[in-house]
C-alpha positions, 0 to 999 in steps of 0.5 A: 941820285947824284947831281952828275947822273941828274944832269945826264938824265937831263941832258938826254931829255935836252937831246930829245928836245933838240931832235924835235926842234930840228925834225918838225921843220925838217919834215915840213921842208923836206916832205914826208916822202923823203923823211920816211924813206931810206934816204938813199939819195940826197933830198930833192929840196934843201932844208933852210939855213936855220933847220940845217943849223939845228941839225948840225947842233943836234949832231954836235950834242950827240958827240958831246953827250958821248964824252959827257955820259961816261964822265958823269957815270964815272963820277956818280957810280964811283962815289966821287960826287962833290960840289965841284963835279956837280958844278961842272955837270950843271955847267955842261948842261947849261952850255949845251942848252945855250949852244942850241940858240948860239948855233941856230942864230950864228952867234959868232964867236960865242957859239964856239966859246959856249962849246968850249965851256961844255967841253972843258967842264966834261974834261975836268970831270975825267981829270977829277975822276982820276984823282 
């Protein structure tokens, strides 16, 4: 398996970890009555600021992963994997891992900078796939 596809698998696992980091406190804070419901109404209690940030970081990774996955697949399945594309893929994953505490603890302006590194690495993968 190419480095890019390995990173894609690890990014999926990171997404699962992020979900657990958010879901456990959210269930405790909102109560199972709400979290197991159809959520047709807003919760009667709010999540804490930290849990809300973890939720937004999770949502952001879903968005980032929808961009990274096709790039990793393009590189991996077309045989274009190189040392540079591997470094870019690992850079994406490292940025996504660092983004979790950066968002959760409000690291300004580092959260945005970390996001930018991951996004730039992903866009570079697309550009290299087209060369």
